[in-house]
C-alpha positions as CSV (number, residue, x, y, z in Angstrom):
1,M,-31.5,-41.1,-68.9
2,G,-29.2,-43.7,-67.4
3,I,-27.2,-43.5,-64.2
4,K,-24.0,-43.1,-66.1
5,D,-25.5,-40.0,-67.9
6,Q,-26.6,-38.6,-64.6
7,F,-23.2,-38.9,-63.0
8,Q,-21.6,-37.4,-66.1
9,D,-23.9,-34.5,-66.1
10,K,-23.3,-33.9,-62.4
11,A,-19.6,-34.1,-62.9
12,E,-19.8,-31.5,-65.6
13,R,-21.9,-29.2,-63.5
14,M,-19.5,-29.5,-60.6
15,Q,-16.5,-28.8,-62.9
16,Q,-18.2,-25.7,-64.2
17,Q,-19.0,-24.5,-60.7
18,G,-15.4,-25.1,-59.7
19,K,-14.2,-22.9,-62.6
20,Q,-16.7,-20.2,-61.6
21,R,-15.6,-20.2,-58.0
22,A,-11.9,-20.1,-59.1
23,E,-12.7,-17.0,-61.3
24,Q,-14.6,-15.3,-58.5
25,A,-11.7,-15.9,-56.1
26,K,-9.3,-14.5,-58.6
27,D,-11.4,-11.4,-59.1
28,Q,-11.8,-10.9,-55.4
29,L,-8.0,-11.2,-54.9
30,Q,-7.4,-8.6,-57.7
31,N,-10.0,-6.3,-56.2
32,R,-8.4,-6.6,-52.8
33,D,-4.9,-5.8,-54.2
34,R,-6.4,-2.8,-56.1
35,R,-8.0,-1.5,-52.9
36,R,-4.8,-1.9,-51.0
37,D,-2.9,0.1,-53.7
38,E,-5.5,2.8,-53.6
39,D,-5.3,3.0,-49.8
40,E,-1.5,3.3,-50.0
41,M,-1.9,6.2,-52.4
42,D,-4.4,8.0,-50.0
43,P,-2.7,8.6,-46.6
44,S,-5.9,10.2,-45.2
45,S,-7.7,6.8,-45.4
46,R,-4.8,5.1,-43.6
47,R,-5.1,7.7,-40.7
48,R,-8.9,7.2,-40.6
49,D,-8.4,3.4,-40.4
50,A,-5.9,3.8,-37.6
51,E,-8.3,6.1,-35.7
52,D,-11.1,3.5,-36.2
53,R,-8.9,0.8,-34.8
54,F,-8.0,2.9,-31.8
55,D,-11.7,3.7,-31.1
56,E,-12.6,0.0,-31.3
57,S,-9.8,-0.9,-28.9
58,F,-10.9,1.9,-26.5
59,D,-14.5,0.6,-26.5
60,A,-13.4,-2.9,-25.5
């Protein structure tokens, strides 16, 4: 295998990895938005979060 082939293979692998990372980032963003929507629908979780933040600030 020549050097040119090695560089070409490496470039293709890096391109695939970039596509995979982009897909993962997209999925994470969608999941974050979905969780935010669910939290907005459930006011009890919002209150619990506020209490947790209060407790954390009190401990500091």
